[in-house]
Every structure is written in C-alpha cells, then in structure tokens.
C-alpha positions in Angstrom: 145.8 96.8 101.2 144.5 99.6 103.5 147.9 101.2 103.5 147.9 101.3 99.7 144.4 102.8 99.7 145.5 105.4 102.3 148.4 106.4 100.0 146.1 106.7 97.0 143.7 108.8 99.1 146.5 111.2 100.2 147.6 111.5 96.6 144.1 112.6 95.6 144.1 115.1 98.5 147.4 116.5 97.4 146.2 117.0 93.8 142.9 118.6 95.0 144.8 120.9 97.3 147.2 121.9 94.5 144.3 122.5 92.1 142.4 124.6 94.7 145.5 126.8 95.5 146.7 127.4 91.9 143.9 130.0 91.1 145.4 132.3 93.8 148.1 133.0 91.3 145.7 133.9 88.5 147.2 137.3 87.9 150.7 135.9 87.7 150.4 133.9 84.5 147.6 133.2 82.0 147.5 129.4 82.6 146.9 130.0 86.3 143.9 132.1 85.4 142.4 129.2 83.5 142.5 127.2 86.7 140.0 129.6 88.4 137.1 128.5 86.2 136.7 125.1 87.9 136.0 126.2 91.4 132.8 124.2 91.6 134.6 121.0 90.6 137.3 121.7 93.1 134.7 122.2 95.9 132.9 119.0 95.0 136.1 117.0 95.0 137.1 118.6 98.3 133.8 117.6 99.9 134.0 114.0 98.8 137.6 113.6 99.9 136.8 115.3 103.3 134.3 112.6 104.1 136.7 109.8 103.0 139.7 111.1 105.0 137.5 111.7 108.0 136.4 108.0 107.8 140.1 107.1 107.8 140.7 109.4 110.8 143.4 111.4 108.9 142.8 114.6 110.8 145.7 116.6 109.3 144.4 116.0 105.8 140.9 117.0 107.0 142.2 120.3 108.2 144.0 121.0 105.0 141.0 120.1 102.9 138.7 122.3 105.0 141.1 125.2 104.5 141.2 124.9 100.7 137.5 124.2 100.6 137.0 127.6 102.2 139.0 129.2 99.5 136.9 127.7 96.7 133.6 128.3 98.6 134.4 132.0 98.9 134.1 132.3 95.1 131.2 129.8 94.7 128.8 130.7 97.5 127.6 134.0 96.1 126.1 132.1 93.2 124.4 129.3 95.2 120.6 129.7 95.2 119.3 130.3 98.7 116.9 127.6 100.0 114.6 130.1 101.5 113.0 133.4 100.6 110.6 134.5 98.0 111.5 135.5 94.4 112.1 139.2 93.9 108.8 141.0 93.4 108.7 144.0 91.0 105.9 145.9 89.3 106.1 146.3 85.5 106.1 144.3 82.4 108.5 141.3 82.5 111.3 141.3 79.8 112.8 138.0 78.6 116.4 138.2 77.2 118.0 135.1 75.5 121.7 135.0 74.8 122.9 132.1 72.8 126.1 131.1 71.1 124.9 129.1 68.1 128.3 127.8 67.1 130.0 128.4 63.8 130.3 124.6 63.5 127.3 122.4 62.5 124.3 122.4 64.9 120.7 121.2 64.8 118.8 124.0 63.1 115.4 122.4 63.8 116.1 122.0 67.5 117.6 125.6 67.8 114.4 127.1 66.4 112.3 125.0 68.7 114.3 126.1 71.8 114.1 129.8 70.9 110.3 129.6 70.3 109.8 127.7 73.5 111.8 130.3 75.4 109.3 133.0 74.2 112.0 135.7 74.6 111.5 139.4 73.8 115.1 140.0 72.9 117.5 137.5 71.3 121.3 138.0 71.2 123.2 135.6 69.0 127.0 135.0 68.9 128.9 133.1 66.2 126.3 134.2 63.7 127.6 132.7 60.4 125.8 133.1 57.0 124.4 129.6 57.5 123.1 130.5 61.0 121.6 133.7 59.7 119.7 131.8 57.0 118.4 129.4 59.8 117.3 132.2 62.1 115.6 134.1 59.2 112.6 131.9 60.1 112.2 134.1 63.2 112.0 137.4 61.3 108.2 137.5 61.5 108.2 136.8 65.2 111.1 139.2 65.9 110.5 141.9 63.3 113.1 144.3 64.5 116.6 142.9 64.1 120.2 143.8 63.1 122.4 141.0 61.7 126.1 141.1 61.2 127.1 137.5 60.1 130.7 136.5 59.5 132.5 133.3 58.6 134.1 132.0 61.8 133.2 132.7 65.4 132.7 136.4 65.5 129.5 137.1 63.7 126.8 138.7 65.9 123.2 139.7 65.8 120.1 140.9 67.7 116.4 140.1 67.2 113.7 142.0 69.1 109.9 141.9 69.4 110.2 145.6 70.3 111.2 148.4 68.0 114.9 149.2 67.7 115.7 152.9 67.8 119.2 152.1 66.7 121.4 149.1 66.2 125.0 148.7 64.9 128.3 146.9 65.4 130.8 148.5 67.7 134.5 147.7 68.3 135.4 146.3 71.8 139.2 146.5 71.5 139.6 144.4 68.3 136.4 142.3 68.6 133.1 143.2 67.1 130.1 143.6 69.4 126.5 144.9 68.8 124.8 147.7 70.5 121.1 148.5 70.2 118.6 150.8 71.7 115.3 149.0 72.3 112.0 150.7 72.8 110.6 148.4 75.4 107.0 148.1 76.8 107.7 150.7 79.6 111.0 152.4 78.8 113.8 152.4 76.3 116.9 150.4 77.3 120.3 149.6 75.8 121.5 146.1 74.9 125.2 145.3 74.2 125.9 141.8 72.8 129.5 140.6 73.1 131.8 137.7 72.2 135.2 138.1 73.8 138.4 136.3 72.9 138.9 132.7 74.1 142.0 132.7 76.5 143.5 129.6 75.0 147.0 131.2 74.5 148.9 133.9 76.3 148.2 136.4 73.5 144.4 135.6 73.5 144.2 135.8 77.3 145.8 139.2 77.2 143.4 140.2 74.4 140.4 139.0 76.4 141.5 141.1 79.4 142.0 144.1 77.3 138.5 143.6 75.8 137.0 143.5 79.3 138.7 146.8 80.1 137.5 148.4 76.8 134.0 147.1 77.5 134.0 148.6 81.0 135.1 152.0 79.5 132.3 151.8 76.9 129.7 150.9 79.5 130.7 153.8 81.7 129.5 156.2 79.0 126.0 154.7 78.7 123.1 156.2 80.6 119.9 154.5 81.5 118.8 150.9 81.7 121.5 148.6 80.4 121.9 144.9 79.5 125.3 143.4 78.5 125.1 139.8 77.4 127.0 137.2 75.5 130.0 134.9 75.6 132.6 136.5 77.8 134.9 133.5 77.8 135.4 134.0 81.6 133.6 132.6 84.6 132.4 134.4 87.7 135.4 132.9 89.5 138.0 134.7 87.4 139.4 137.8 89.1 139.2 139.6 85.7 135.5 139.1 85.4 135.0 140.0 89.1 137.0 143.2 88.4 134.9 143.9 85.4 131.6 143.6 87.3 133.0 145.9 90.0 134.2 148.5 87.4 130.8 148.5 85.6 128.5 148.2 88.6 126.6 145.5 86.7 125.1 142.3 88.3 125.5 138.8 86.9 122.0 137.3 86.6 123.3 134.0 88.0 124.3 135.5 91.3 122.3 134.0 94.1 120.3 131.9 91.7 122.3 129.2 90.0 125.6 127.4 89.4 124.4 126.3 86.0 127.1 125.9 83.3 127.0 127.0 79.7 130.0 125.3 78.1 130.9 122.7 76.9 127.8 120.7 76.3 129.7 117.6 75.4 131.4 117.3 78.8 129.0 118.5 81.5 131.2 117.3 84.4 133.8 119.8 83.4 131.2 122.4 82.4 131.8 126.1 83.3 129.6 129.2 83.1 131.1 131.6 80.5 127.9 132.9 78.9 126.4 135.7 80.9 123.6 138.2 81.1 124.5 141.2 83.2 122.3 144.3 84.1 122.6 147.6 85.9 120.5 148.6 88.9 117.6 149.8 86.7 116.6 146.2 86.3 115.3 143.6 88.8 116.4 140.1 88.0 113.5 137.6 88.3 115.1 134.4 87.0 118.0 132.8 85.2 117.6 129.6 83.3 119.8 127.4 81.1 118.2 126.1 78.0 118.4 122.7 76.3 121.2 121.6 74.0 120.8 121.9 70.2 124.1 120.2 69.3 126.1 123.3 69.8 129.0 123.4 72.3 127.1 126.1 74.3 123.8 126.2 76.1 121.6 129.2 75.7 120.9 131.5 78.7 117.4 132.9 79.3 116.9 135.7 81.9 113.7 137.3 83.0 113.9 140.9 84.1 111.7 143.9 84.9 112.5 147.6 84.8 112.4 149.1 88.3 109.8 151.7 88.8 108.0 150.7 85.5 104.3 150.6 85.6 102.4 147.5 84.5 100.8 148.2 81.2 
C-alpha cells in the first residue's frame, strides 16, 4: 500500500516539475506562454508536495522540487505583499481608478451598479461595453458627468467615466484593437488615461496579435508626456515574459507589485484564477493600494487602485 502511495506521489512530483519548467520555453511556442500564467498554482503545489516527500524521506524528489519551486518563486515573489513596513505616504489628493470588464455576456446589472458606487472611484474604465452595458451604466452619468462611451456588440466596446472634467477623450487604435485615451483634469494636475482590452491568446494567431498589441501600446505610451495611467484587460499575467517586457519598455509599474497576488479572471473557477486585469502607472504617481472587487456575475473581477500624484499639494 505504501509503495503504491509513493509511486502516486512521485507521479504528482513529475507532473508538477514538468508544469513548472514548461514556462521557460514561453517564447518558443504560444501554448508554452499560456503555461506561464499559473505560477502561483505551481508554487502552491510544489510547497504541498515538498512537505509530503520530505515526510516520506524522498530526498532526491525534495531537491528537484526545491529547484523548480525557486523558478516559480522568482516570478511570484515581487508581487507578494510584505508583512512589514508602512503604506507609502504621499501628499496630495488621492485618486481612485476602477478598471472593470463587465462582460458582453449577461451579468447582474443591479450588483454591478452597487459595486461601482461602493468603490467610490474617481475614474471608471470599462471593457466589453455593449449597448446593453451602456444602458445599465447610464445610471452613473449624474455621478460621473464627464464620460466617453464607445459601445460595440461583442467584447471590444470600451468607455471611460470621470468625476473630473475631460479635456479630451477618443478611441485610438492599438494595432487592430480599439482602446480609449482621455486627458483628465484632476484635482491637482492633468493626467492621461488609456483604457485597453487586448486580444485573448487562445490561438496562435491571437497570441501573436496580443504580443503585437503590447508592442504597439509601448510605442504609443513612449510618445506621451506627464502623468499616465494605462489600465484594462491585458489578457496577460505578470508572469508572462511578454508582459514583463512591456513593463520594462514603458517604465510603468503594475499596481499589484509588492501588494497582492489577487486574481481577476475567471470568477467561476477561483482555484485556477489568474491576474489579467491591470492598472499600471508611471513614476508621476505613488500607488497607495490595490484591491479586487466583488463578483457581479461577470467572468472578471473589477480592480480598484488608489493613487496620488507625486509632488501634488493637498487641496
């Protein structure tokens, strides 16, 4: 009986090792890049198995698991919240930014409106804005009097709602995908917001399109001066080499970094959840917090980030 359990345990170790090593080939083929998104799950499985094989005194398996655990940890640890230290202190008026994929499929309109109002955001960026979603969110027009809406049937409608005046707001093309760019006259300074929804890499063609969109977005960001926020559904996790490369190219910071491992998709299978919805900012902002919001029967959770402009005076 124990011999059978040992064989089963070694099989689980082999599968975990294979899953942990596959992401190293992410640039070789598109399906290998998909394996990068589950680094947290690999690390959790590695930790559990490491305890079990240690109890069975299988030291060779322990060594292999420790090695692959280190590979996964290298990607995950930068996002783990530190158990010590004070939150970043910054003078100026806090700015709350909410990015949310409302889903072009049915969702709970009542719960969505409740969640947005409870979040008390200053700027709201919406992906998958269908004509139906636009009609639901029209209830917010008095609370967010400055908005630009570009609904579409299917998953690529987009819009922005703001409590502050918009100097400009229009759709832009990021490769072949629509995005939204707006200049917001904030409480202490004007800043730029770009809302995006990149291609889902579910086929080789779409994976290549997503990577091209990241490159096009990086080129577009390079031409923008002043405080900048880029938010939305990137269809990439922080563990993908393509997203890491994009952050390095733009100089932007993911608001999750050093704060949370929270997932944003899919809501119906939390154990396999991955963070693909992001709010990223340049160095003109200090990130105060990052919080995942409740579910409203969409396949995505909303992301609420609190920021403050560096050097801004408290009004």
